[in-house]
C-alpha positions in Angstrom: 0.0 0.0 0.0 1.3 3.5 -0.9 -0.2 6.9 -0.1 0.7 10.2 -1.8 1.3 13.1 0.5 2.5 16.5 -0.8 3.1 14.8 -4.2 5.4 12.1 -2.7 4.4 8.5 -2.6 5.1 6.9 0.8 5.4 3.2 1.3 4.1 1.3 4.4 7.2 1.8 6.5 7.3 5.5 5.7 3.6 5.8 6.5 4.3 4.2 9.9 7.0 6.8 10.6 4.6 9.6 9.7 1.8 8.2 11.8 4.0 7.8 14.8 5.4 11.3 14.6 1.8 12.7 14.4 0.5 10.4 17.2 0.1 12.6 20.3 0.6 9.5 22.5 4.1 8.8 21.1 6.4 11.1 23.0 9.7 9.3 22.2 10.4 7.5 18.9 13.4 5.7 17.6 13.5 4.8 13.9 16.2 2.4 12.7 15.8 2.0 8.9 18.0 0.9 6.0 20.1 3.7 4.5 18.5 5.6 1.6 15.1 4.2 2.6 13.6 7.6 3.0 13.2 7.9 6.7 14.4 11.6 6.7 11.9 12.4 3.9 9.1 10.8 5.9 10.0 12.8 9.0 10.0 16.0 7.0 6.5 15.2 5.6 5.3 14.3 9.1 6.5 17.7 10.5 4.7 19.6 7.7 1.5 17.8 8.5 2.0 18.6 12.2 2.3 22.3 11.3 -0.9 22.2 9.4 -2.8 20.8 12.4 -1.1 22.7 15.2 -0.2 26.2 16.1 2.5 28.0 18.1 4.9 25.0 18.0 8.6 25.0 17.5 10.2 22.1 15.6 14.0 21.6 15.7 15.8 19.5 13.2 19.3 18.6 14.5 22.0 16.7 12.6 25.8 16.3 13.2 26.9 18.5 10.2 25.6 21.4 8.2 25.3 19.2 5.1 23.1 16.8 6.9 20.8 19.5 8.3 20.6 20.9 4.8 19.1 17.6 3.5 16.0 17.7 5.7 15.7 21.5 5.3 15.6 21.1 1.5 12.9 18.4 1.8 10.8 20.8 3.7 11.4 23.6 1.2 10.5 21.4 -1.7 7.2 20.3 -0.2 6.2 23.8 1.0 6.9 25.3 -2.4 4.7 22.8 -4.1 1.8 22.8 -1.6 -0.6 25.8 -1.7 -1.8 25.3 1.9 1.7 25.2 3.3 2.9 28.0 1.0 0.1 30.3 2.1 1.0 29.6 5.7 4.6 30.7 5.4 5.2 34.0 7.0 6.7 35.6 4.0 5.9 38.3 1.4 7.0 35.9 -1.3 4.1 33.5 -1.3 3.0 34.3 -4.8 6.5 33.9 -6.3 7.6 30.2 -6.3 11.3 30.9 -6.7 11.3 33.5 -3.9 9.3 31.2 -1.8 11.9 28.4 -2.2 14.6 30.8 -1.2 12.7 31.9 1.8 12.0 28.4 3.1 15.5 27.2 2.5 16.7 29.4 5.4 17.7 27.9 8.8 14.6 29.3 10.4 11.1 29.0 8.7 8.2 30.8 10.4 4.6 30.3 9.8 1.5 32.5 10.2 0.0 30.1 12.8 2.9 30.7 15.1 4.9 27.6 14.2 8.5 27.6 13.3 11.1 25.2 12.0 14.7 25.4 13.1 17.6 23.5 11.5 20.6 23.2 13.8 24.0 21.6 13.7 25.0 19.4 16.7 28.7 19.6 16.4 30.0 22.8 14.7 33.6 23.8 14.5 34.3 25.4 17.9 36.1 23.9 20.9 32.8 23.3 22.8 30.6 20.8 20.8 27.0 21.8 20.6 27.5 25.3 21.9 25.2 26.7 19.1 22.3 24.8 20.6 22.3 26.8 23.8 19.2 28.9 24.4 16.9 26.8 22.2 13.9 24.8 23.3 11.5 22.9 21.1 8.1 21.1 21.2 9.4 18.6 18.6 13.0 17.6 18.2 14.1 15.4 15.3 17.7 14.0 15.4 18.9 12.9 12.1 21.9 10.4 12.1 21.5 10.3 15.9 24.2 7.7 16.3 26.8 10.2 15.0 25.8 12.9 17.5 28.2 13.1 20.4 26.9 11.7 23.8 28.0 14.9 25.5 26.1 17.1 23.1 22.9 15.1 23.7 23.2 15.0 27.5 24.3 18.6 28.0 22.4 20.3 25.2 19.7 18.4 23.4 18.0 16.6 26.3 17.6 20.0 28.0 15.8 21.4 25.0 13.0 19.0 25.7 12.2 20.6 29.0 10.3 23.6 27.7 7.1 21.6 27.2 5.6 18.6 29.1 4.3 17.3 25.8 7.6 17.6 24.0 8.4 14.9 21.4 11.8 13.4 20.5 12.3 11.5 17.2 15.6 9.8 16.5 16.5 8.7 13.0 19.3 6.2 13.3 21.9 4.3 11.2 23.1 2.1 14.1 26.9 2.6 13.8 27.8 1.7 17.4 26.5 1.2 20.9 28.5 4.0 22.5 25.8 6.7 22.8 22.3 7.6 23.7 20.8 6.1 20.5 21.6 2.6 21.6 20.2 3.2 25.1 17.0 4.6 23.6 16.7 1.6 21.2 16.6 -0.6 24.4 14.3 1.8 26.3 10.7 0.6 26.6 9.5 4.2 26.9 10.4 4.7 23.3 8.4 3.4 20.4 10.7 1.6 18.0 10.4 1.3 14.2 12.8 -1.2 12.5 13.0 -1.3 8.7 15.7 -3.5 7.2 16.5 -4.3 3.5 14.0 -7.1 3.5 11.1 -4.8 4.2 12.5 -2.2 1.7 12.7 -5.0 -0.9 9.0 -5.9 -0.3 8.0 -2.3 -0.6 9.9 -1.9 -3.9 12.3 0.6 -2.4 15.4 -1.5 -3.4 16.2 -4.5 -5.5 17.9 -7.8 -4.9 20.6 -6.9 -7.3 21.5 -3.7 -5.5 21.5 -5.5 -2.1 23.8 -8.2 -3.4 26.1 -5.5 -4.8 26.3 -3.8 -1.4 26.8 -7.1 0.4 29.8 -7.8 -1.9 31.1 -4.3 -1.6 30.8 -3.6 2.1 32.3 -5.3 5.1 29.9 -7.4 7.2 29.9 -4.7 9.9 28.9 -2.0 7.4 26.2 -4.2 5.8 24.8 -5.0 9.3 24.6 -1.3 10.1 23.4 0.1 6.8 21.1 -2.6 5.4 20.2 -5.0 8.2 19.8 -1.8 10.3 21.0 -3.6 13.5 23.4 -2.4 16.2 26.5 -4.6 15.8 27.4 -6.8 18.8 31.2 -7.0 18.1 33.8 -4.6 19.3 33.2 -2.6 16.2 36.0 0.0 16.7 38.8 -2.7 16.4 40.2 -2.3 12.9 41.7 -5.8 12.6 40.6 -8.5 15.1 43.2 -10.7 16.9 41.6 -13.8 15.4 42.3 -12.5 11.9 45.9 -11.6 12.8 46.4 -15.1 14.2 44.8 -16.7 11.2 47.2 -14.8 8.9 50.2 -16.7 10.3 48.8 -19.9 8.8 46.7 -18.6 5.9 47.4 -20.0 2.4 46.2 -17.3 0.0 46.3 -18.2 -3.6 48.3 -15.7 -5.7 48.2 -15.7 -9.5 51.8 -16.3 -10.5 51.3 -14.7 -13.9 50.6 -11.2 -12.5 52.4 -11.5 -9.2 54.7 -8.5 -8.2 56.9 -7.5 -5.3 55.7 -4.4 -3.5 57.6 -2.7 -0.6 56.1 -0.3 1.9 58.4 2.3 3.5 57.3 4.3 6.5 59.9 6.9 7.2 60.2 7.8 10.9 60.3 11.4 12.1 62.8 12.6 14.8 62.6 11.0 18.2 61.3 7.5 18.9 59.6 6.9 15.5 61.2 4.1 13.5 61.7 3.8 9.8 60.3 0.5 8.7 60.6 -1.2 5.4 58.2 -4.1 4.5 58.5 -6.6 1.7 55.4 -8.1 0.3 54.2 -10.1 -2.7 50.8 -9.5 -4.3 48.7 -10.2 -7.3 46.5 -7.3 -6.5 44.1 -9.4 -4.5 46.0 -11.5 -2.1 49.2 -10.7 -0.2 52.2 -12.4 1.5 54.1 -10.2 3.9 57.7 -11.6 3.7 59.9 -9.5 5.9 60.1 -6.2 7.8 63.3 -4.2 8.3 64.1 -1.4 10.7 66.2 1.2 8.9 68.4 2.7 11.7 69.2 6.0 10.0 67.8 9.4 10.7 69.3 11.4 7.8 67.1 11.2 4.7 70.0 10.6 2.3 71.4 7.8 4.4 68.0 6.2 4.7 67.5 6.3 1.0 70.9 4.8 0.3 70.3 2.0 2.8 66.9 1.2 1.2 68.5 1.3 -2.2 70.9 -1.5 -1.2 68.0 -3.7 -0.1 65.4 -3.1 -2.8 66.0 -3.9 -6.4 65.4 -0.9 -8.7 62.7 -2.6 -10.7 60.5 -3.4 -7.7 57.9 -1.0 -6.5 58.4 1.0 -3.3 55.4 2.8 -1.8 56.8 5.6 0.3 55.0 7.7 2.8 56.2 11.0 1.4 54.8 13.3 4.0 57.4 15.3 6.0 60.9 13.7 6.0 59.6 10.9 3.8 59.5 13.4 0.9 63.2 13.7 0.9 63.7 9.9 1.0 61.2 9.5 -1.9 63.0 12.1 -4.0 66.4 10.5 -3.4 65.1 7.0 -4.3 63.7 8.4 -7.6 67.1 10.0 -8.3 68.7 6.7 -7.8 66.5 5.1 -10.4 64.0 3.3 -8.1 60.4 2.6 -8.9 59.3 4.7 -5.9 55.7 5.7 -5.6 54.6 8.7 -3.5 51.8 7.9 -1.0 50.5 10.9 0.9 48.1 9.3 3.4 46.6 12.6 4.5 45.3 13.4 1.1 41.8 12.6 -0.3 41.0 8.9 -0.9 41.5 7.8 -4.5 38.7 5.2 -4.2 35.2 6.1 -2.7 36.2 9.4 -1.2 32.6 9.6 0.1 33.4 6.6 2.3 36.9 7.3 3.6 38.2 10.4 5.4 41.5 10.2 3.6 43.9 7.9 1.8 45.1 6.4 5.1 41.6 5.2 5.9 41.2 3.8 2.4 44.5 1.8 2.5 44.0 0.6 6.1 40.5 -0.5 5.3 41.9 -2.5 2.4 44.4 -4.1 4.8 41.6 -4.9 7.1 39.6 -6.5 4.2 42.5 -8.9 3.2 42.9 -10.0 6.8 39.2 -10.5 7.2 39.0 -12.5 4.0 42.1 -14.6 4.8 43.8 -13.2 1.8 47.0 -12.4 3.5 49.8 -14.4 5.0 52.2 -13.0 7.6 55.6 -14.7 7.4 57.5 -12.0 9.3 57.5 -13.6 12.7 57.6 -10.1 14.0 55.9 -9.5 17.4 55.5 -5.8 16.7 53.3 -6.1 13.7 50.5 -8.2 15.2 50.5 -6.0 18.4 50.3 -2.8 16.5 47.6 -4.0 14.1 45.5 -5.3 17.0 45.6 -1.8 18.6 44.4 0.1 15.5 40.9 1.4 15.8 38.5 3.2 13.5 35.5 5.4 13.9 33.0 7.2 11.8 33.1 10.9 11.5 30.0 13.1 11.7 29.8 12.8 8.0 29.8 9.0 8.2 33.4 8.6 6.8 35.8 6.0 8.1 38.6 7.5 10.1 41.6 5.5 11.4 42.7 5.9 15.1 46.2 4.9 15.9 47.2 3.7 19.4 48.2 6.4 21.9 51.8 7.0 22.8 53.7 5.6 19.9 53.5 5.7 16.1 52.5 2.3 14.7 55.5 2.1 12.3 55.3 -1.6 11.5 51.5 -1.4 10.9 51.9 1.7 8.7 54.7 0.1 6.7 52.4 -3.0 6.0 49.6 -0.7 5.1 51.8 1.0 2.5 52.2 -2.3 0.7 48.6 -2.2 -0.4 47.9 -1.7 -4.1 44.6 -0.5 -5.4 42.4 -3.6 -5.8 42.7 -5.1 -9.2 43.2 -8.5 -10.8 46.1 -6.9 -12.7 48.2 -4.5 -10.7 49.5 -1.5 -12.5 53.2 -1.0 -12.3 54.5 2.5 -12.9 58.2 2.8 -13.8 
């Protein structure tokens, strides 16, 4: 069953969201739905219906970033501009001009002639005090988009207090269940909340996705990401561990099959800065899919020229060396090129070369690839190096407020052995590209 509201056709799950938002008996609502299902659109439509049937109410949309608040604001603007009853209700002199009206309702604050208003607010901001811009606001209805990415401290110290202005205040949380470390997980378990769960199976029944697309995503994403984004379930594992100890142990005995016809040698060189940082060189073999880590060397040189000369004596000139060329690594990279080596510059702080919408930077992309080969038993560790397993097991990751993967190194010491192994990764391919 579908119903058309404001020119948009809602499917059963979306209609349930709208009904729960409008139900005066539902004061607390948590919606955990498949990504791209349309839960944010449904919430926007529900709010506009709420405004048509109420007066002197303040509705606050809150999301982690400005881009995310803009999404729900634009949904509201679109439906207001296309609906005469809503357009006539907007407190604006531009009601007869569609383009001016769209501009008016795209602002962060939309006021209506019945005393209602919509605010779109950002939870994090760029200041030292997260959520500071939420101070002084109260609301009758608060909708948190991407609630799992809103900081716990922002919810407890800012958002929860905004609900105190009205005894009938309503809180709606729209969730992609990334982790269990904040209020979104607690509220999902709280019996005082109404819970709506919509996974890919329901979306498939409603015609909002296809089996082909779901299979593509299952193949593309890690099991953790698929659980979060498509099963719409809070993961039970220690989700911030980048590479589990079980995978690391399995790599000592793994027997990945490499295609001899396209197999190449790739070295990863992590150049240490001054102080306790080490310069580590890793030797690996790959066919672009599977890997064998052969050896790791500590290059006990601090001068860039001496480091490059030492590496030059170890690595044949026709074998690829991926060099972290940030800082002192830039000098080592340049010298290796001068010596005729097939050195490739890897600047891990730069934008990801694959799926930049998924990874914060190139470091995250390459470490996630390393995680994937460990998870899929496509890597063998022959180094017998105690430092590499320990450092890999201490690496963590998190999702930024924009939902991008960010790598978190262990505190206190640079993970030189892990970084060097990460640099051995080549962009996934059945036929690695070698640049001389």
